[in-house]
C-alpha positions as CSV (number, residue, x, y, z in Angstrom):
1,M,134.5,78.0,89.6
2,G,134.5,80.0,86.3
3,P,131.8,78.0,84.5
4,V,129.5,78.0,87.5
5,R,129.9,81.8,88.0
6,G,129.5,82.4,84.3
7,E,126.2,80.5,84.2
8,I,124.8,82.3,87.2
9,M,125.6,85.6,85.6
10,W,123.9,84.5,82.3
11,Q,120.8,83.5,84.3
12,A,120.8,87.1,85.7
13,V,120.7,88.4,82.1
14,L,117.8,86.0,81.3
15,E,116.0,87.2,84.4
16,A,116.2,90.8,83.2
17,V,114.9,89.9,79.7
18,A,112.0,88.1,81.3
19,T,110.9,91.2,83.2
20,V,110.4,93.1,80.0
21,G,107.7,90.7,78.8
22,G,106.2,90.4,75.3
23,D,106.6,87.7,72.7
24,G,108.8,89.4,70.1
25,P,112.5,90.2,70.0
26,L,113.8,93.0,72.3
27,D,116.1,95.9,71.7
28,V,118.8,95.4,74.3
29,L,121.7,97.7,75.2
30,D,124.6,96.0,76.9
31,V,126.8,98.7,78.6
32,G,130.4,97.6,78.9
33,G,129.5,94.3,77.2
34,G,133.1,93.7,76.1
35,T,133.7,90.8,73.8
36,G,130.0,89.9,73.8
37,G,129.7,86.8,76.0
38,D,126.1,87.8,76.8
39,A,125.3,89.7,73.6
40,V,126.0,86.8,71.2
41,R,123.8,84.5,73.3
42,L,121.0,87.1,73.4
43,A,121.2,87.5,69.6
44,A,120.9,83.7,69.3
45,L,117.6,84.0,71.1
46,G,116.5,86.6,68.4
47,H,117.1,89.9,70.2
48,R,118.7,93.0,68.7
49,V,121.7,93.8,70.9
50,T,123.8,97.0,71.0
51,V,127.1,96.7,72.9
52,V,128.8,99.9,74.1
53,D,132.3,99.4,75.2
54,P,135.5,101.6,75.4
55,S,137.8,98.9,74.0
56,P,138.3,98.6,70.2
57,D,139.9,95.2,70.7
58,A,136.9,94.0,72.7
59,L,134.5,95.2,70.0
60,A,136.6,93.5,67.3
61,S,136.4,90.2,69.3
62,L,132.7,90.8,69.6
63,S,132.3,91.1,65.9
64,R,134.2,87.9,65.2
65,R,132.4,86.0,67.9
66,H,129.0,87.0,66.5
67,A,130.1,86.1,62.9
68,E,131.3,82.7,64.1
69,S,128.2,81.9,66.1
70,A,126.4,78.8,64.8
71,S,123.0,80.3,64.7
72,S,121.6,83.8,65.3
73,S,118.2,85.1,64.4
74,G,119.0,88.4,66.1
75,S,121.7,91.0,65.6
76,V,124.7,92.5,67.5
77,T,126.1,96.0,66.9
78,G,129.2,97.2,68.6
79,V,129.6,100.9,69.4
80,L,132.8,102.5,70.8
81,G,132.2,104.5,74.0
82,D,132.0,104.2,77.7
83,A,129.1,104.3,80.1
84,A,129.1,108.1,80.2
85,D,128.9,108.3,76.4
86,V,125.7,106.3,76.0
87,A,123.4,109.3,75.5
88,Q,125.7,110.5,72.6
89,V,126.2,107.2,70.8
90,V,122.8,105.4,71.2
91,A,119.5,106.7,69.8
92,P,117.3,108.1,72.6
93,A,114.4,106.0,73.8
94,S,115.4,103.1,71.4
95,Q,115.9,100.3,73.9
96,D,113.6,97.9,75.8
97,L,116.3,96.8,78.2
98,V,119.6,98.2,79.5
99,I,122.0,95.6,80.9
100,C,124.7,97.3,83.1
101,H,126.4,94.3,84.7
102,G,129.9,94.6,86.2
103,V,130.2,98.3,85.3
104,L,129.1,100.5,88.1
105,E,131.8,99.2,90.5
106,H,134.5,100.5,88.1
107,V,133.3,104.0,87.0
108,E,134.1,107.2,88.8
109,D,130.5,108.4,88.7
110,P,128.0,105.5,88.9
111,A,125.0,107.9,89.1
112,G,126.1,109.7,86.0
113,A,126.6,106.3,84.2
114,V,123.1,105.2,85.1
115,R,121.6,108.6,84.0
116,A,123.4,108.4,80.6
117,S,122.2,104.9,80.0
118,L,118.6,105.9,80.7
119,A,118.6,108.2,77.8
120,A,118.4,105.2,75.5
121,L,115.6,103.5,77.4
122,R,112.0,103.5,76.4
123,D,109.3,104.5,78.8
124,G,108.3,101.3,80.7
125,G,111.7,99.7,79.8
126,R,113.8,97.9,82.3
127,F,117.3,98.6,83.6
128,S,119.3,95.7,85.2
129,A,122.3,96.5,87.3
130,V,124.7,93.8,88.7
131,V,127.3,95.0,91.3
132,P,129.5,93.3,93.9
133,G,128.2,93.0,97.5
134,R,130.2,94.6,100.2
135,P,129.5,92.3,103.2
136,A,130.7,89.3,101.1
137,A,134.0,91.1,100.5
138,V,134.4,91.8,104.2
139,L,133.8,88.2,104.9
140,S,136.2,87.0,102.2
141,R,139.0,89.3,103.5
142,A,138.5,88.2,107.1
143,M,138.5,84.5,106.1
144,A,141.8,85.1,104.3
145,G,143.3,86.6,107.5
146,D,143.5,90.1,106.1
147,F,141.6,91.7,109.0
148,E,142.9,95.2,108.3
149,A,141.4,95.2,104.8
150,A,138.2,93.7,106.1
151,Q,137.9,96.4,108.7
152,R,138.6,99.1,106.1
153,L,135.8,97.8,103.9
154,T,133.3,98.2,106.8
155,T,134.1,101.9,106.9
156,L,133.5,102.6,103.3
157,R,130.2,103.6,101.6
158,A,129.4,103.4,97.9
159,D,128.7,107.1,97.5
160,D,132.2,108.2,98.7
161,W,134.2,105.3,97.3
162,D,137.5,106.0,95.6
163,V,137.9,103.3,93.0
164,R,141.6,104.2,92.4
165,A,142.5,103.9,96.1
166,D,140.0,101.3,97.2
167,G,139.5,99.1,94.1
168,P,136.1,98.2,92.6
169,R,133.2,99.8,94.4
170,R,131.0,97.4,96.5
171,F,127.4,98.0,97.5
172,V,124.8,97.0,100.0
173,V,121.2,96.6,98.9
174,D,120.0,100.0,100.2
175,E,122.8,101.9,98.3
176,L,122.0,100.2,95.0
177,D,118.3,100.9,95.5
178,A,119.0,104.5,96.3
179,L,121.3,104.9,93.3
180,L,118.7,103.7,90.8
181,R,115.8,105.6,92.5
182,G,117.8,108.8,92.3
183,A,118.2,108.4,88.6
184,G,114.5,108.1,88.1
185,L,114.0,104.3,88.1
186,R,111.6,102.3,90.1
187,P,113.3,99.1,91.5
188,E,111.1,96.1,91.1
189,R,113.3,93.2,92.2
190,T,116.6,92.9,94.0
191,A,118.2,89.4,94.0
192,A,121.2,87.7,95.5
193,L,123.9,86.4,93.1
194,R,126.7,84.0,94.0
195,V,125.8,83.5,97.6
196,F,127.7,80.1,97.6
197,S,129.5,79.8,94.3
198,D,132.2,82.3,95.3
199,L,132.9,80.3,98.5
200,V,132.7,76.7,97.4
201,P,136.0,75.2,96.1
202,S,135.7,74.3,92.4
203,A,137.1,70.8,93.2
204,I,134.0,70.0,95.2
205,V,131.7,71.0,92.4
206,D,133.7,69.4,89.6
207,L,134.4,66.1,91.3
208,E,131.0,65.4,92.9
209,P,128.6,63.9,90.3
210,G,125.8,66.4,89.8
211,G,127.5,68.9,92.1
212,R,127.2,71.8,89.6
213,D,123.5,71.3,89.1
214,R,122.8,71.1,92.8
215,L,124.8,74.3,93.4
216,H,122.8,76.1,90.8
217,A,119.6,74.9,92.4
218,L,120.8,76.1,95.8
219,E,121.6,79.5,94.4
220,R,118.1,79.7,92.8
221,A,116.5,78.7,96.1
222,V,117.9,81.8,97.9
223,R,118.0,84.2,95.0
224,D,115.0,86.2,96.3
225,S,115.8,86.0,100.0
226,A,116.6,89.3,101.7
227,D,118.4,87.3,104.3
228,F,120.9,86.0,101.8
229,S,121.3,89.1,99.6
230,G,123.1,90.8,102.4
231,I,126.0,88.3,102.2
232,S,126.0,87.5,98.5
233,G,129.0,88.0,96.3
234,G,126.8,90.0,93.8
235,L,123.6,91.9,93.8
236,Q,121.1,92.4,90.9
237,C,118.5,95.1,90.9
238,I,116.0,95.2,88.0
239,A,114.2,98.5,87.8
240,C,111.6,100.1,85.5
241,L,111.7,103.5,83.8
242,D,108.5,105.3,84.5
243,L,108.5,108.8,82.9
244,S,105.3,109.7,84.6
245,S,107.3,109.9,87.9
246,P,109.8,112.8,87.8
247,P,113.4,111.7,88.5
248,T,115.2,113.2,91.5
249,D,118.4,113.9,89.7
250,R,118.3,112.5,86.2
251,G,118.2,115.8,84.3
252,D,117.7,116.0,80.5
253,Q,119.7,113.1,79.1
254,H,117.8,112.5,75.9
255,A,120.3,114.0,73.6
256,A,120.0,113.7,69.8
257,V,122.3,111.2,68.1
């Protein structure tokens, strides 16, 4: 199911880009972008991408991947640092879009990571977060017969999660919304990701002619449904930075670089 999941996650990136609007290239910050699977594809579309990642090896792979890409009218810049370092390593108010996909579930302080990233965002820019959904994890554990783990997940909440003891943090829609609002963002769209693709065996998709396209179409059909976002493997929230509305806990993050 790797290619199916990867394509769904790429579509989430494109959804975020589309919300910014405008005809020209964007300045995009990819927090925790690793080896640049998304960054290089965005550069091929003409965008200027900065990847902040704590792994020197990942950034080296990013550089090689970008150099080897067949065509790229944009640019990719790798910067060493983690989510909490963004305010120190990226120029303030320099980005149109911040992509924070697959990051907040791993960090000790997700609110701090969001606030640090917002330092780099221009007024009116967009912030896209993708996180795992908790109800889907409960369902997965129960279907595997691990009822104790499933019950344990029902007692956890994102704001008191211990990533060392409990593994990657998992969210429900209201928790993700509250996290972004608390940092001073205005959520505009919350979407379901991987409602079916995490459950359907890859053999079904790969062996049935046209199966992959039909699965993608089914995912798109329920993407904006609140009924399905509650059970989806992933959640995406795209939010706008509006500096005319005071944040509740962002603080002064616009540090000089």
